[in-house]
C-alpha positions as MATLAB code, in Angstrom:
seq = 'XXXXXXXXXXXXXXXXXXXXXXXXXXXXXXXXXXXXXXXXXXXXXXXXXXXXXXXXXXXXXXXXXXXXXXXXXXXXXXXXXXXXXXXXXXXXXXXXXXXXXXXXXXXXXXXXXXXXXXXXXXXXXXXXXXXXXXXXXXXXXXXXXXXXXXXXXXXXXXXXXXXXXXXXXXXXXXXXXXXXXXXXXXXXXXXXXXXXXXXXXXXXXXXXXXXXXXXXXXXXXXXXXXXXXXXXXXXXXXXXXXXXXXXXXXXXXXXXXXXXXXXXXXXXXXXXXXXXXXXXXXXXXXXXXXXXXXXXXXXXXXXXXXXXXXXXXXXXXXXXXXXXXXXXXXXXXXXXXXXXXXXXXXXXXXXXXXXXXXXXXXXXXXXXXXXXXXXXXXXXXXXXXXXXXXXXXXXXXXXXXXXXXXXXXXXXXXXXXXXXXXXXXXXXXXXXXXXXXXXXXXXXXXXXXXXXXXXXXXXXXXXXXXXXXXXXXXXXXXXXXXXXXXXX';
ca = [
     120.659   99.965   92.704;
     121.561   96.754   90.836;
     119.774   96.467   87.446;
     120.578   92.505   86.942;
     118.392   89.902   88.788;
     119.842   89.852   92.334;
     117.614   91.521   94.897;
     118.481   95.002   96.225;
     118.577   95.882  100.149;
     115.257   95.286  101.860;
     114.886   98.972  102.636;
     114.367   99.641   98.507;
     112.191   96.367   98.127;
     108.636   96.491   96.228;
     106.380   95.272   99.469;
     102.726   93.773   98.210;
      99.723   93.831  100.330;
      97.743   92.567   97.035;
      98.867   90.313   94.755;
      99.732   92.077   91.303;
     100.744   90.857   88.070;
     103.054   93.804   86.323;
     102.351   91.928   82.912;
      98.576   92.672   83.297;
      99.112   96.691   84.247;
      98.589   98.354   80.428;
      99.197  102.137   82.281;
     101.029  103.227   85.114;
     100.322  106.747   86.297;
     102.513  108.545   88.791;
     102.004  111.883   91.070;
     105.045  114.166   90.727;
     105.915  115.956   94.301;
     107.586  113.575   96.864;
     106.668  110.695   94.205;
     108.742  110.809   90.907;
     110.649  114.224   92.191;
     112.154  113.526   95.839;
     112.829  116.611   98.351;
     114.757  116.816  100.971;
     112.408  117.117  103.507;
     113.777  118.540  106.267;
     114.795  121.563  103.877;
     111.584  121.431  102.093;
     109.442  121.570  105.174;
     111.288  123.957  107.332;
     110.945  126.427  104.490;
     107.221  125.926  104.290;
     107.102  126.207  108.353;
     109.443  129.540  108.114;
     107.270  131.538  105.283;
     103.869  130.350  107.503;
     105.285  131.610  110.414;
     106.397  134.730  108.819;
     103.227  135.016  107.650;
     101.455  134.763  111.077;
     103.973  137.441  112.456;
     102.858  139.573  110.079;
      99.172  139.424  111.746;
     100.857  140.230  114.745;
     101.161  136.828  116.534;
     104.255  136.430  118.844;
     105.918  133.404  116.929;
     109.043  135.124  116.005;
     111.435  132.703  118.203;
     109.487  129.507  116.963;
     111.597  127.174  115.338;
     110.914  124.185  113.038;
     112.002  120.516  114.557;
     111.888  117.821  112.290;
     111.580  115.221  114.510;
     108.329  116.547  116.502;
     106.145  115.222  113.779;
     105.852  111.933  111.274;
     103.530  111.084  109.111;
     100.676  108.945  110.130;
      99.629  111.019  113.320;
      96.301  112.210  114.108;
      95.460  115.803  115.155;
      92.534  116.303  117.405;
      90.565  119.476  116.545;
      88.569  119.321  119.929;
      91.599  119.258  122.630;
      94.496  120.793  120.118;
      96.798  116.873  120.711;
      98.636  115.514  118.526;
      98.054  111.776  118.870;
      99.508  108.243  117.209;
      97.068  105.738  117.006;
      96.869  101.604  116.255;
      95.141   99.828  113.527;
      91.926  100.176  115.610;
      91.663  103.685  116.276;
      92.943  103.432  120.013;
      95.347  106.310  120.740;
      98.680  104.905  122.207;
     100.420  108.185  122.578;
      99.907  111.969  122.509;
     101.155  115.185  123.029;
      99.486  118.199  124.127;
     101.198  121.202  122.054;
     104.466  120.012  122.641;
     103.848  118.192  125.982;
     103.561  114.964  125.961;
     100.569  113.674  127.987;
     101.307  111.018  130.913;
      99.229  107.710  131.511;
      96.558  109.292  133.439;
      95.894  112.181  131.187;
      95.733  109.678  128.014;
      93.240  107.514  130.189;
      91.353  110.891  131.042;
      90.848  112.044  127.368;
      90.608  108.702  125.173;
      89.852  105.927  127.347;
      86.300  105.724  125.713;
      87.485  107.439  122.576;
      88.325  105.683  118.837;
      89.636  107.538  116.179;
      87.276  107.802  113.229;
      88.841  109.847  110.447;
      85.706  110.213  108.465;
      84.562  112.831  111.636;
      85.756  116.432  111.661;
      87.337  116.366  114.686;
      90.187  114.430  113.216;
      93.417  115.351  110.731;
      95.090  112.419  109.502;
      98.830  113.353  108.399;
      98.329  112.145  105.175;
     101.864  113.376  103.540;
     105.271  114.434  104.135;
     103.994  118.112  103.281;
     101.789  117.765  106.694;
     105.083  118.120  108.848;
     105.526  121.662  108.727;
     102.209  122.412  109.346;
     101.199  119.902  112.281;
     104.747  121.159  113.981;
     103.631  124.713  113.359;
     100.120  124.073  115.104;
     101.389  122.340  118.495;
     103.804  124.961  119.277;
     101.089  127.640  118.186;
      98.712  125.494  120.778;
     101.544  126.194  123.657;
     100.803  130.010  122.730;
      96.875  129.465  122.746;
      97.286  128.184  126.140;
      99.201  131.143  127.624;
      96.772  132.824  125.969;
      99.266  134.854  123.841;
      97.065  134.634  120.754;
      94.012  136.173  119.400;
      91.347  135.968  122.357;
      88.252  133.634  121.577;
      90.166  131.250  119.274;
      89.624  127.676  120.101;
      91.906  124.629  118.985;
      90.160  123.875  115.806;
      90.074  127.869  115.204;
      93.850  127.638  115.313;
      94.478  124.792  113.222;
      92.068  126.705  110.422;
      94.246  129.429  110.827;
      97.582  127.465  109.761;
      95.780  125.625  107.444;
      94.757  128.767  105.564;
      98.167  130.343  106.210;
      99.769  127.209  104.660;
      97.308  127.064  101.624;
      98.044  130.938  100.874;
     101.623  130.294  101.037;
     101.354  127.703   98.059;
      98.733  129.865   96.208;
     101.649  132.621   96.309;
     104.198  130.521   95.004;
     106.871  132.231   96.781;
     108.406  128.725   97.780;
     108.333  127.323   94.606;
     109.897  129.935   93.009;
     112.491  129.260   96.265;
     112.893  125.827   94.810;
     113.014  126.586   91.210;
     115.526  128.631   91.851;
     117.571  126.502   93.772;
     116.580  122.775   93.051;
     119.970  121.463   93.934;
     119.375  122.233   97.510;
     115.860  121.172   97.404;
     115.332  118.020   95.309;
     117.300  114.778   95.465;
     118.471  113.264   92.464;
     117.868  109.724   91.653;
     119.853  108.349   88.625;
     118.028  105.043   88.501;
     114.591  106.733   87.919;
     114.368  107.829   84.044;
     115.918  103.895   83.541;
     112.655  102.717   85.613;
     110.506  104.405   83.584;
     112.064  103.424   80.048;
     111.557  100.346   80.855;
     107.843  100.700   81.677;
     107.625  102.606   78.240;
     109.492  100.013   76.178;
     107.600   97.223   77.762;
     104.453   98.573   76.378;
     103.294  100.509   79.426;
     101.240  104.150   78.873;
     102.887  106.535   81.394;
     100.905  109.100   82.875;
     101.621  111.710   84.793;
      98.945  113.052   86.852;
     100.066  116.420   89.535;
      98.278  119.292   91.372;
     101.267  121.111   90.504;
     100.864  123.866   88.000;
     102.814  123.797   84.536;
     105.730  125.932   85.229;
     106.758  124.668   88.439;
     106.078  120.708   86.940;
     108.340  121.590   84.198;
     111.040  123.080   86.117;
     111.249  120.018   88.584;
     110.699  117.352   85.615;
     113.640  118.907   83.903;
     115.992  118.940   86.934;
     114.961  115.351   88.020;
     115.141  113.417   84.447;
     116.987  116.005   81.851;
     120.714  114.673   83.219;
     120.030  111.117   82.655;
     118.104  111.323   79.201;
     120.464  111.411   76.223;
     117.708  111.603   73.182;
     114.110  112.864   74.520;
     112.955  115.589   76.433;
     111.318  114.093   79.351;
     107.869  114.739   78.241;
     108.565  111.725   75.885;
     108.605  109.423   78.779;
     104.375  110.225   79.041;
     101.445  109.636   77.071;
      99.566  111.956   79.139;
     100.661  114.963   81.461;
      98.110  116.452   83.363;
      99.018  119.172   85.722;
      96.863  121.273   88.123;
      94.827  118.234   88.316;
      92.813  119.101   91.274;
      93.378  115.412   93.126;
      91.146  114.170   94.701;
      88.605  115.788   92.738;
      90.344  114.505   89.617;
      89.290  110.986   90.294;
      86.048  111.491   91.482;
      84.126  114.215   89.385;
      84.135  115.597   85.742;
      85.828  118.667   84.612;
      87.207  120.091   81.183;
      90.604  119.655   79.849;
      92.823  122.430   78.681;
      95.262  122.229   76.362;
      98.922  123.892   77.553;
      99.986  125.591   74.393;
     103.269  127.293   75.206;
     106.197  126.380   77.942;
     104.789  129.749   79.348;
     101.266  128.061   80.424;
      99.388  129.270   77.702;
      95.931  127.699   77.638;
      93.270  126.877   75.231;
      89.576  124.755   75.523;
      90.318  120.878   74.303;
      87.714  120.293   71.602;
      87.241  116.447   70.599;
      90.239  114.113   71.997;
      93.167  114.226   73.692;
      96.573  114.577   71.745;
     100.075  112.583   72.193;
     102.535  114.789   73.362;
     100.392  117.346   74.516;
     100.583  118.654   78.273;
      96.952  119.513   79.492;
      95.264  121.257   82.622;
      92.305  120.187   84.577;
      90.140  117.146   83.204;
      89.251  113.828   84.908;
      90.279  110.449   84.936;
      87.293  109.129   83.415;
      88.389  111.269   80.235;
      92.173  109.625   80.461;
      90.932  106.335   80.829;
      88.265  106.829   77.269;
      91.247  108.468   75.675;
      93.427  105.518   76.213;
      91.075  102.913   76.120;
      91.925  101.054   79.437;
      90.082  101.224   82.885;
      89.962   99.969   86.135;
      92.717   97.217   87.353;
      94.651   97.776   84.296;
      95.719  100.757   85.351;
      98.263  101.072   88.272;
      98.659  104.618   89.811;
     101.657  105.157   92.286;
     101.419  108.322   94.598;
     102.698  109.744   98.215;
      99.281  110.707   99.417;
      97.563  108.318  101.138;
      93.912  109.526  100.527;
      94.071  111.865   97.546;
      96.405  109.157   95.485;
      95.715  105.728   96.830;
      92.453  105.567   99.142;
      90.334  107.365   96.340;
      91.691  105.653   93.096;
      91.298  102.649   94.844;
      87.897  102.876   96.038;
      86.221  104.767   93.199;
      88.181  103.810   90.085;
      89.570  100.223   90.972;
      92.973  101.203   89.683;
      95.911   99.236   91.444;
      97.428  101.573   93.688;
     101.009  102.089   94.814;
     102.102  104.029   97.645;
     105.426  106.075   97.853;
     107.015  105.860  102.065;
     110.432  107.726  101.446;
     110.796  107.149  105.248;
     110.409  103.452  104.387;
     113.988  103.353  104.092;
     115.234  104.488  107.499;
     112.196  102.657  109.052;
     113.467   99.420  107.522;
     117.118   99.646  108.490;
     115.917  100.691  112.130;
     114.408   97.460  112.223;
     117.165   95.261  110.725;
     119.657   97.285  113.383;
     117.236   95.956  116.229;
     116.715   92.415  115.091;
     119.710   90.880  117.379;
     118.140   92.961  120.169;
     114.593   91.800  119.334;
     115.753   88.263  119.586;
     116.807   88.794  123.137;
     113.967   90.717  123.980;
     111.663   87.312  122.603;
     113.199   85.179  124.688;
     112.613   87.108  127.849;
     109.099   87.823  126.712;
     108.686   83.949  126.316;
     109.809   83.398  129.352;
     107.877   86.216  131.228;
     104.721   84.603  129.450;
     105.471   81.286  131.299;
     106.013   82.852  134.487;
     102.832   84.701  134.248;
     100.830   81.536  133.165;
     102.237   79.659  136.118;
     101.351   82.593  138.564;
      98.002   82.805  137.109;
      97.416   78.818  138.081;
      99.164   79.209  141.329;
      96.850   82.116  142.139;
      93.717   80.161  141.151;
      94.810   76.823  143.237;
      95.178   79.201  146.181;
      92.189   80.700  145.739;
      90.547   77.021  145.537;
      92.049   75.681  148.571;
      90.661   79.126  150.369;
      87.266   78.688  149.286;
      86.896   74.945  149.701;
      85.478   74.203  146.064;
      87.098   72.346  142.870;
      89.326   69.421  142.873;
      91.593   68.832  145.760;
      94.836   71.019  146.008;
      97.762   69.232  146.345;
      99.728   71.659  148.221;
      99.119   73.641  151.663;
      98.180   77.198  151.218;
     102.061   78.058  152.678;
     103.484   76.605  149.823;
     101.454   78.251  147.758;
     102.018   81.648  149.242;
     105.575   81.351  149.170;
     105.707   80.008  145.412;
     103.390   82.695  144.713;
     106.180   85.384  146.002;
     109.008   83.972  144.227;
     107.168   83.923  140.775;
     106.337   87.991  141.422;
     109.853   88.423  142.072;
     111.124   86.776  139.260;
     108.444   88.429  136.808;
     109.633   91.634  138.641;
     113.019   91.111  137.994;
     112.420   90.355  134.409;
     110.188   93.334  133.726;
     113.510   95.459  134.920;
     115.604   93.350  132.682;
     112.792   94.046  129.332;
     111.982   97.701  130.381;
     114.824   99.575  128.491;
     115.026   97.207  125.914;
     110.834   97.591  125.109;
     111.946  101.529  125.543;
     114.389  101.603  123.181;
     112.052   99.519  120.423;
     109.540  102.484  120.961;
     112.180  104.794  120.085;
     113.262  103.503  116.441;
     113.798  105.777  113.577;
     112.295  108.896  115.863;
     112.628  109.127  119.653;
     109.177  110.548  120.263;
     106.810  108.422  118.308;
     108.896  105.543  117.407;
     108.305  103.668  114.263;
     105.919  104.926  111.429;
     104.196  101.563  110.927;
     104.068  100.655  114.963;
     102.215  102.128  117.732;
     103.173  100.302  120.887;
     102.525   96.210  120.184;
     100.374   96.736  117.581;
     100.406   98.241  113.538;
      99.839  101.834  113.663;
      96.554  103.315  111.903;
      99.037  104.552  109.351;
     100.085  100.589  108.582;
      96.388   99.706  108.717;
      95.396  102.296  106.109;
      98.484  100.949  103.678;
      97.464   97.704  103.807;
      93.791   98.513  103.042;
      94.313  100.830   99.925;
      97.670  100.156   98.479;
      98.371   96.826   96.702;
     101.970   97.971   96.721;
     103.872  100.311   98.720;
     107.811  101.421   98.846;
     110.279  104.226   99.530;
     110.595  105.467   96.008;
     109.617  104.586   92.331;
     113.092  103.444   91.070;
     112.647  100.427   93.369;
     110.139   99.134   90.942;
     113.620   98.939   88.408;
     114.285   95.823   90.319;
     110.462   94.526   90.280;
     110.542   95.097   86.028;
     107.408   95.629   84.131;
     107.183   91.839   83.818;
     107.257   90.913   87.721;
     104.447   88.884   89.273;
     104.275   90.064   92.455;
     102.623   88.225   95.255;
     101.600   88.915   98.723;
     102.397   87.004  101.920;
     100.303   84.315  103.040;
      98.489   86.395  106.066;
      97.655   84.667  109.603;
      95.880   85.263  112.552;
      96.820   84.586  116.187;
      95.579   80.885  116.449;
      97.462   80.350  112.917;
     100.322   77.405  113.615;
     102.275   79.052  111.065;
     102.498   82.406  112.824;
     106.124   82.925  114.319;
     106.379   82.108  118.034;
     107.536   85.573  120.209;
     105.974   89.026  120.407;
     106.152   91.548  117.857;
     108.534   94.584  118.174;
     107.403   96.072  120.678;
     107.393   94.234  124.104;
     104.690   95.072  126.599;
     105.473   95.708  130.288;
     102.547   95.887  132.561;
     101.466   98.401  134.568;
     101.546   98.167  138.366;
];
């Protein structure tokens, strides 16, 4: 990334939903995993998948032949625990695509299952894939649905029971720490280094911002990962000196909503002692609560920006409960934006064809109304005979059909951008995806990685774009990214 005034590539931008003056921010908090520390997603999730699969194999489940499919799942999908489906919904909660196990549902199956159903994430039926850590879990679950339907798993188990078993297995794997030990042993294999990250944090620190690290990871893992990610680029300081507050095993989202005691991390081995009195600079802590951190810093509410990758645990709760400003890390955004840019020329052609189609459909609708009035002898006198109207209607339908044939493959390719199965992270058919709606509601800013803030600097005024509605004259003509082809 460049460090001067020229803009970075659009894929490395900082995108603003709610205007944010960085000069008014006095403290910036960061999550660690997939935020300050960026992983090779496929490698991390494959190992998580394999370890969970093997643990289920130890229970006697026939899972030895299962393999992780990196393209099978993307962030922002929703698991339907009632039906054992994985679905993608638009911003209103309507399901636009669904898989049962590893099989895609056809149009009629979709109608049968979801015509009268709207996704409400507050209900226990739905599990939202908030973070990249969800990919291995969801992939394994959908493959196990196939085994459950084939009656190869323990009898009496339903789709919800199956998910709970996968969830418990994944949690146990993380608690036992075998995967994290493997990552600590081979950080060069699992972790992506970002040389721009330390400079980003140093700019913020020297601009007078209080920096915080608040992570759910335990002390030993946090130390190892932060050392690997930052130490090679810090010449005269340790990574802990960058931060005014370091909190590990924070139990987010409870850290933001409840009050628990802090414990001081006394040794590098993680020895703890209770905290009596005020927090001290340069000390790492375990547990605690956001309210205590606010008191320690003398800062609260919209003077604090918190940046993380988890939609609920990092962004939603801090926004709703604490009124902190929020930043969401969407690592997939770089591929997403680059895919959209590559498709732009095709999209322009698609837009022209869609405008032509809309004009033909409007003409067809008026011709049909004219024929209807002529047949039923009402309304203004129709200037053309019914035979002429029939011929014009037939010609218009023929031209629309030809146009549909031309549009269909282009529209299909638009739905496969970034991921052949699910398409773009932020789109669901013609509309924004359910994930995009969550991003709009809860993330003041969003970006692909923390170092995108290097260009933004600690002093920039980030302005949200002017909102528009379909009736707004400033709304650009033409369709959204994915054109709709009507069903016969």
